[in-house]
N, C-alpha and C positions, 0 to 999 in steps of 0.2 A: 596664645598660649601663655606669654609673658604677661599680659594685662590680667589674665585670670589668677596666675600666682601672686601677682602684687596685690590683688583684691583678697585673696585667700590670707596672705600675710597680714593684711590690715584687719581682717576679722580676728585672725588669732591675737593679735596685739589687744583688740577690744575684749577678748575673751579672758585675758589675764586679770581683768577686774571683775567686781561684782555687780555691774550695771546691767540694765536690760538691753536686749538687742534682738532684732527680727531676722538676724542672720544664721541662727543656729539650725534651722531647717536646711540651709544650703550647706553648712558643714556636715550635717547627716547625710545628705545626698552624695557629697563628695567622698566621705569615708565609705559609703556603701559602694560607690563606684570603684574605689581603690581596692576594696576587699571582697568583691563579689565572687563567689566560688565558679570556677570554670570547669572543674573536674571534681570527682568524688573525694579525693584526697584534700581538696581545699576546706571541706567541711569538718572543721576542727574547732576548738574552744575559742580560738582567737576572733571567730565571726560573732560572737555572742554581742549583742548590741547593734548589730547590722539592721538597718531600717529598710523597708521594701513596700512597694505597692502590690496590691492583690486585687484581681477583678471581682466585682460583685454585680448583680443585677442592677441595683440602685446607684451604681457608680463605684469607682476604685475606692479602697480603703488602705489604711497604712497598718503595718504590722512590724514586729520586731522579733529577731532571734533571741530567746531568752535562756535557752540552754542547747547543749549538744549531748544528748544521753549517750550516744556512741558515735564513733567516727563515721561520717557519711550520712548522718541523720540529724537534722536540727528541729527544734520545737519553736514554732512561731506563734506569738501572742498578738491578737490585733487590738488595736487602741479601742477603748470604751467597751469592749467585749468581755464577757466573763471567760474564765479559763476552760470551761467545758467546750468552747468553740476552738481552743488551740489546734493547730495542725502540725503534722510531722512533715518536714521538707526533706526531699533527696535532690540529688543533682538533676533529676528529670524536671522537678518543679522550678529550681533556679534557672534552668535552661528554657523554660517555657516563654514564648514571646510576649505573653500577656503580663508577665511577672518581672519586674525590675526595680532598680534602686528607688528609694523613696522620693516622691514628689516629682516624679516624671510625669505622672498622670493625676495622682491624688493632690488635694490642697493640703497644706500644713493646717494643723489644729489651731484655733484661737488660743489666747491665753488661758492657762489653767488657773482657775480661782477656787479657793477653797475657805472654809471656815477654820479658824484656829482657836481652840479652847484652852483656857488656863484652868488646871484643876487642883484642888487642895482638899485633902481628906476625903476624897471620893466624890466632892461637889464641884460643879462648874462655877467659877467665880468670875470669869471675864471672857468675852468673845470679841474677835475681830477677824478681818479678812487677810488673806494671804494670796499673791499672784505670782505665777511663775511664767517665764517665757517659754514658748513651745520649743520642744527638744532639748531643754535643759537636762542634765542628767540629774538622778535623784540626789546625789551628792550636792550639786549647785543648788538645788531646789531646797535641800535641808540648810545649807549655809544661808539662804535667804531667811529661813524661819529663825535661825540663830541670830540674824542681824536685827529682826524685829523684837527679839527678847533681849537686847543688850542691856536694858535697864534692870533686868532681873539677875545679871551675872556676866562677867567679863568672859565671852566666848571667842574673843578676837583671835587668839591662837589657833583655836580649832577651826574657826571660819577661814582664816588665811590659809591654813594648811589645806583644807578641802578644796578651796578654789585653786591653789597651786597645783594640786594633784590632778584635779578635774582638767585644767587646761593643759597640763603636762600630758595627759592621755590623748587629748585632741592632737596636740603637736606630734605625738608619737604616731598616731593612726595616720596623719596626713603627711608623714615623711619629713617634718620640720625637725631640727635639733632641739632636744629636750633640755630643760634647765637643770642646774644642780639640785640634787635632793630628790628628784622625781623617782617614785617607786613604780617599776614596770609592773605590768599585769602578769602574775604568776600565781599559780595554785588557786585559781578562782578569785583573784584579787584580795586573799585573806591578809596579806602582809599590810596593804593599804587599810583595810577595815580595822585591824587590831590597832594600828598607829592611831586611827582617828578616833576609836572608842576610848583609848587611854587619854587623849585630849578632853574628851567630853566628860569623863568620869568626875571631875571636881565641881562640875556645874550643879547648882541647887535644883535642877529639874532634869527630867528625861523626856525625850521626844517618843511618841509612838502615833500609830495610826489606828482609828476607830471608826465604827460605823457613825454616820452622821445622826442617827436616830438614838445613839447610845454613847455620847462622849464621856459618860461616867465609867464605862467598861464593866457595868455591873452584869450584862448579859454575856460576857466572854468575847471572844474574837479579837481582842486587842492584840496588835503585833508592833514590835519595835520599828523605829524609822528604818527605811531601806538605804543604808549607806553603801550604794553601789554605783560606781562610775560609769558602768556599761549600760545600766538601764535607765531610759529616758523617763521623765515624769509624765509625758504625754501618754506613754504606753502603761505606765504602772498605776496611774491615778484614774478614778472614775468618780461620778458625782455623788456616790453613796459614801465616800471617805471623807474624814476630817483629821486635822492635826491636833494633837493634844499634848501640851506641856504640863507634866505632872510634877507638882512641887512636894509631894509627899504629905506631910503634916504642917509643913512651914508655910504661912500665907505669902504669896508674892507681893512685890510692890506694884500695885495695879497703877497703870498709866490710863487716866480718863480718856475713853475713846469718844470724840465729839460726833462720830458718825451715828446719827439718830437711827438710821435703818438697821445698823449693826446692833445697837442697844436694844432696839425693839424685838429683833429675832433672837438675840441672847436671852431676853425676859421671856419670850414665847417658849423657848427650849426648856427653860427652867421650869415653866408652868406645865409643859408636856411630861417633864421628868417627874414632877411632883404627882401628877395624875397616875403615871405608871407605877410609882412606889405605893400609892393608896389603893390602887385596885386595877384590875384589868378593864379594858374597854369592851362593852358588849354591843351586839347589835340593837338590842332594846334602848341602851343608852344613846346610841346614834340616831335612832328614830325619835327619842324624847327631844334631843338637841334640834333636830330637823323640824319638829312640830311646835317647838317652844315659842311662846309669844316674844315678839321683839319690837322695840320701838322704832318708828320710822319718820322721816322728815317728810313735811307736805310742802309741795312747790305750788304757790299762788298762780293760776292760769292768767291773772290779769297783770301782776307786777313782776311775774317770773322769778320771784325771791323765795328761797327756801325759809320756812318757819319752823324752828324747833318746837318740840312737844313741851306744853307747859305742864306743870304739876297738877294744875286744877283740871285739865281736859286730856288724860292720856290718850295717845293714838297708838294702839298696837296692832300688829299684823300677826295672825296666826295661820299656819299652814296645816290644814286637816284633809282627809281623804273622804270623798263623797261616795265613790263606787269602786269596790275592789274587783280586779280582774280574775279570770280563771287561773292565769298563770302570772305570778308576781315577780318582777325582775329587780332586783335591788343592786345598784351600782355603787360601791365603796370607792371613795376618793383615795386613790394610790398614788396620784402624781400632784405634786405642789409646785405651781409656776408662780414665780415672783419677777419683779422688774430686773433683779441682778442675778438670779440663778434659778435653777429648777432641781427638784430632788424627788426620788421615790420614797413614799410614805411607807414605812415597813411596821408600823404599829399593829400589834396583834389585836384582832377583833374576834371574840367568840361569838358564834352564831348557832341557834338550835337546828338540829337535823329534823325535828318534828314538832308539831305543836306550837308554831309561831302564831301568836295571838295578836291580830292587827286591830282589834276593837278599840284600844286606847287612842289610836291614831286616826279613828273615823269621826267624822262631824256628828254631833247629836241630831237624831231626826233624819239621817241620811238613809236611802234604801237599803244600804248594806248593814247599817247598825240596827234597823228594824227587822229585817228579813233574812239576810244572806249570812252564810258562814263566814267566820273571820279567822278560821284556823288553818294553817298551811304546813306543809311538809316539804323539805328540801328535796329537789329533784336533780340539781346539777350545781357544781362549784366550779368556775373558772379561776386559775391562778396564774398570775404573771410573775416569771422568774427573771430576774436581771434588774437592769437600772433604767435611769431615765432616757438614755440614748439607745437602748436596744435590749433585747431579751427574747423570751420565749414563753408560749402559752401551753398550759395543759389543762384538762378538765376532768373532774370526777363526777360520774353519772350513776344514778340509780336505774339499774336495768331490770328491776324485779316485776314491773308491770306486766301482767297476763302470765305470770309463772304460778301464781297461786302461793307465793311464799309469805311466811308471817312476818319476816323482817326485810328491810332493803338489801339489795345486793349491789355492792359498789364496785365500779371498775374505773381506772385511770387511764385516760387516752393521751398519749404523748406522741405525736406524729403518727407513725405506723404501728407503734407499740401499744398494746392494750393488756393491762394486767389487773388482776383482782386486788382490792385493798380493803382493809377493815374500816369500819365507821369512826374509830379514833383517828386514823390517819386524815379522814375527810375533815373532821372537827377541828384538827390542829393545823389544817392548810392556811396558807395566807390568802384568804378569799378576796377576790376582786369583783366578780359578777356572781350573784347568787340568784338562782332560778327556783322559786317556790310554786307549788300547785296544791 
């Protein structure tokens, strides 16, 4: 016991600073053990932030108490899941043998990595990466962002205050003596947040959270940074979020980022944002890009060297369809995987419900172009809800066949629930798989 306490004290000493550390999951585990509810009366607001393991078929997952709507009932949100999967826990759940303090069975999450965009006048002007250690609180994660923005304004006082208050909470939860100036958790931690926001107010920028696909905030959904000592960044963050430092109309002092991959991805995002402003993406535009001629390199079978295409003899590759099927399945790329991270592609793609003409994408002289019909009507649309690490599938189907109806009859299937929907809802869905006939 003494050895454990000494190790815990050493961890707390490290937590006083702003450095990285792989011991934060152990602190979360110890706090959960100390504050685990043993009877109904223990389920009060002071267990908000408690981390726990929950059994799933694919393996145990980690969750966190994010609220206590009433005494005896806690709301648990699971890491990387949407809020629709939150569960209400009572003492019967906390007493279940397969549910226990965090990391007894589940593995801690790897480092949380996100893009951080600097925005001015509604436009993205710079991009870089920010990484947080697992089980950092949202306050400690926010202080890391402030440190990365040191060149844009002195946030030292706010950063030091945030780190001090976060480590003070850890000491308080683990039964250590707290330091002078520590603000205890009261009234939902409002006193701490008010003090933190006062220190942040003089800075030339404000921190917020946006969708990774819309860092300009043009589509709404932007939220202020979560200055909450009780919520861990592992639980609050997912791969569809990004950090935004908004400088209003005053341009920031940009520090050149020598990371070529980061610069390339920032340029790509600007390109996508320009396309979004200039017009919507259509299924026809996707098909045109898919069939568009592209230059390719040739590898000599003798010397095994690649030879670029000369301007005198262009070598182009074009993808065209030779024969069209009775049922045409179109798979839209909704998941983007790269060496450093992965993300859900949420770009809106409009697609026709009837009269999709595939003739422009068929090769001249093919059997289809000469004899077959090239017009298709949509019969089903599969939609993926969620992010890169998990989610849910629903499907909209046309069930009018054989009923003699003049117009399609659409229903949405969501697990065991089936309900009628109109064609506008189908057309506005975020299509993933499209089935045409």
